[in-house]
C-alpha positions, 0 to 999 in steps of 0.5 A: 831655389829656396823659395820664398816662403822657406826663407821667410820661415827661415831668417828672423832678424837676429835670430841665433840662426843667421849662422845656419841660414849663411852656410844654407845660402853658400853650399846652395850657391855652391851646388849650383855652380856645377850645374851652371857652369857648363850651360850657355845663356837661352836668351837674354836676362832680365832679372825681376826683384819684387819687395815683398813675397810671391803670393803678392797681388800687385806682384802677380799684374805686374809680372802678368803684364812684364810677361804679357808684353815680352813673352813671344818676342818677334826677333829674340829670345828674352828668360824672365828671373823672378825673385822675392825679398820679402820684405815684410818679415825679412829685414838687416845687414845681414838678411840683405848680404846673404840674399846679396851673396845669394843674387850674386853668386846665382846669375853669375853665369847668366849675368842679366841686361836689364835689373827690373825693381818692384816697388821700393825695397826693390829698389833701395835694396839694389841703389845700396847693393848695386857695387856687390851685385851689377852697377853697370846693368841699367836697373827699371822701376817699377811701382814706386811712388814720386815721393818714394824717387824723391827721397831717393835722388838723385838717383844713378842715369842708367836707374829708370822708370815710370813714377806713380801717383798715388791720386788718395785725393781723387780717391777721397774725392770721390767717396765723399762724391759718392756718399753726399751725407756722408759727415765723416772721412775716417782714415785707416794705416798701419805702425810696420815701416812700411805702412809709414810711408803711406801714414805720411801720403795720406795725412800730407795729401788731406791736409791739401783738401778743402774738405767738409766733414771732419778726418779721423786716423785710426794708426797703428792699431791691433786688428783687432781694435781697429774691428772693432772701432769701424763696427761702430761707424755708420752709413755717415762714414767713409772710410778711407784705406792704404791698407797696413803688413803690420798692426799695433800688437807687430802681426804681420799681414798682406795688405789685401788680407788687412783689408780684408779685414777693415771691409769686413768690419766696416759698416761704411762704405770702403775705398783704397788707392791701390787696384791690388786691392780689389776683390777685398770688399772695397767699392774701389778708387782712383789707381793705377793699373799695376799690370799697365806699370808692368806692361809699360815698364815691357817697353822699356826693358825693351827699349834697353834690349835694343841698345837705348840708353836709359836717359834716351826711352821716351818713357810717361811722366806716370802711370796713367791713373783711371777709376776702378770700381768692384760693381758689386759693393757699388750696388751693395751701397747703392752707387750709380755705376751706369752713369761711370764715365767711359774709362772707368774700369769696373770688375765682377760686373754681374752677367744680363741675361743678354750676356748669359744667352745673347748667341742663343738669342740671335741665333732664336730671333734669326729663325724668326725673321727668317720663318716670317720673311718666307711666309711673307715672300709667299705671299707676296710672290704669286703678286710679283708674278703677276706684276712682271708680267706685266711690267715685260710686257710692257717693258718689251712694247717700250724696248719695240717702240724705241728701237723702230724710232732709233733705227736700231735692229736687235738679233739674237743669236743662238752659238751652240746651233748658229742660229741667228734671229735677226730682227727689224732692219738686217732683215733686208741684207740676211732676205729671211723673216724673223721666224726663219733664223740664218746660219752667221756664215750667212749673215757674213757674206753680207758684209763689204770683201774688205771689212768681213776679216775683220767682222769674223774675228771681232765676233769669234773672238768676243765668243772664246773669251766672253768679251762684248762684240763692238763692231762697225762694218759695210754691208752690199745692200741687194741694189749694190749699194753700200751701208755703214752698219755699227754692231754690239753685244754680248752673252745673256747673263748666265749663258755660254751658248747666246748671245743677243746685240744690236744694230745700228745704220750709220750710214749718214754719219758717215757720210758725214765724218768724211765730208767734214774729214773733206773740208778740213784737206779742201779748209788746210789748203786753200790756207796753205795757198794763202799762205804761199800768196803772201811769200810771193816776193820771198818766193819770186827771190827764191828763183831769182836767184838760179835763173840768174845765176844760169843766165850771167853762166850762161853769156860768160859761155857764149862769149868763151865760145866766141874765141879761136882758141875758147877754154874748154875746160873753164866751159865745162865748169860752167857747163857744172854752174849750170845744171846746178844752179838748174838742179835747185831752180826745180828743187825749190818749185818742187817743194812749193809744188808739194806745198799748193799740191791739194792731196793726202797726209805721207807719214815718213821720217824726217828731220825737224831741223832740216824741214826748219832750214828749208822752211827760213829758207822760203821765208828768209827774203820775207822776213828780210824784208819786214827787217826781222834777224833769224837765227837757230839754235838746233840740237845736234843728232835731234831724232827722225820723227814722223809726220806729212812734211808738207804738213808740218812746213804749213805749220812751221811756215804758221807760225814764222809768218804769225812771229813776224806778224806780232813783231811789226809794231816792235823796233827794227832793233827789236825785231828777232825771231828765233827757232830752237829744236831741244830732245829729251828722252820720250818727245821732239820740241820746236820752240819759235820764239818772238819778240812780239807785242805778246799776248793778253793774259785774258786771250792766250787761251783762246788762239786756238779757237776757230775764227777768233783772230787779232790781225785785221783781216784775219780768218782765225783759222791758222793757229786752230789748224795748225794745232788739228795739224799737230793733234793728227801727229799725237804731239801738242802745240802750245804758247806762252808769253815771255819774261821778257816780251813776246811769245812763245810757239812750242810744239812737241812730238813723242819720239819715233817708234824704232822698228 
């Protein structure tokens, strides 16, 4: 491939070598065709066409930004191809036609999927020759000013990019702010075609500024004449230049070269609006970053390669502008570099002592601090030792006093040697004094036989797994009595063969818990018996029905047997009826007996639907007496639940009678009681719904509190006992008001575990 330097040396617009140049390019394209004909594309192709040459600083920064952002893709490989127009040296229709043929033929088999236009000349070139190049390939323009885009409007739909707002005015205002004694602004521009737009933009911008100083334009002069004028300036002047590519004598320059000449000749500070000019001797300015332009263009390329439409890309409105400063020039002109904005970009800052020797200083400081800490530690060690000894002695005295006050007995177990030193209260059970250790088996012999295996397993598991042991067990006193002990301990820190712990006599607490449990059971039984007393009429009615049937059948049998030839078949049927009614009465008596019986709760698998039906049968007469219509909605195939039949029936009886009491004050036509069962994946529920007066909002949280009741003469224990019974069944009991009036109590049980 012919380099940009070779093309610049070979091609001249209108030169006699034009025909030769055409032939060279065509021969080069023909040579490339055989090499590329058999090549398969290695990845996604992106063609970057720059306006200037390869050495232009702006082009270098833009390309670096592109490759940094797309150089290490995750899911695809991107091949970059870079070309340069060298527009500052070459121009004309013949040159453009040659370059168009060269690009079309070179990339015929490696057709780019995206083209990047770097600078306005490259964009203009692509717009003029798209039809002959790659008309359908999207173009991303970069480093093109907004004013240049406005003159090229309207752009095709697949030509997008981030316009650049060159902040000429902001740069000049910043310069005057840093140089308040300035009495003049000098603007230096070139004479070439590429220099016209910056010169026009500078004049238009300055015309819109409300400057308090005059402005002098040095435009189109030769480089030597410009240098002579700049050497005559003083410190009361500020120079602004965008650089130029051609002076008044027709000499060609790169913008960095011309800006370097201006800065070297000027005796006044020089400012510029382009970041590519940093390092040429200018102080700085408000500039867009060419590196950032490349990164933004890479994001657009990434979206296009992913299949996004050009018009759908979320591109920034413009490239951001930052204050950029050459630290060396700022120090030269006495500018306040230490008070720059936080987002300012400072180039060529001289490293401070801390920047140069930071690691060494940190190491030396650390060593010095460590030595000081060691010396201090040695000086304080003897004092800390004495204080520790005194503190340990005081702590031991206090611990012993607290242990005696709390009736705690401490113990130490050397697991490896199987020696236990029981202290305080434990000695009366194991016998020896604290100076004589005992074996674990000797301690285990003092444990009640029913608890011995559990204590042994808990202690050995704690030793094997290095976890805390926490057990409650009974011990046999020498006098034959039984006491309850709670023991807790674990391995000492840093030791695998030594455990320490405490033991506490909890006999009084256990006796109190047992008595409380007995009292709760007695209260539950008394409440159940009291409730059955309220249902005496219903119970009598339940028994009268089978007894009356038995009496009627017996009288009928006696009459039949008085006949000379009694109907024995009918007598047998009457006897069967008598037996059936007798069993019915016996079942009623058995159920009532279970409710009256005082005993422990026995959990069995039971059907809630059957329990609801049996309970309603018991209170049917009572509900009829109160003119209450009872209805049920029982879910079919309801799973069994685990529970005590008597206790759960007591809960249902209490909820039904409470619902009946709640409807005493409402019209008889509205007295309806509904019991509904339902089931989901995890729970079974029973809803008891009444149409009574409901529960006051402020009282709804207190309905389950003991001794709280709204009934005249009520004890307030019924719902509290129901709550405790349901809690013992791992269920919940809740209450709430109905929107249409009345209240609903919901009992929830977990499903019975299979197996």
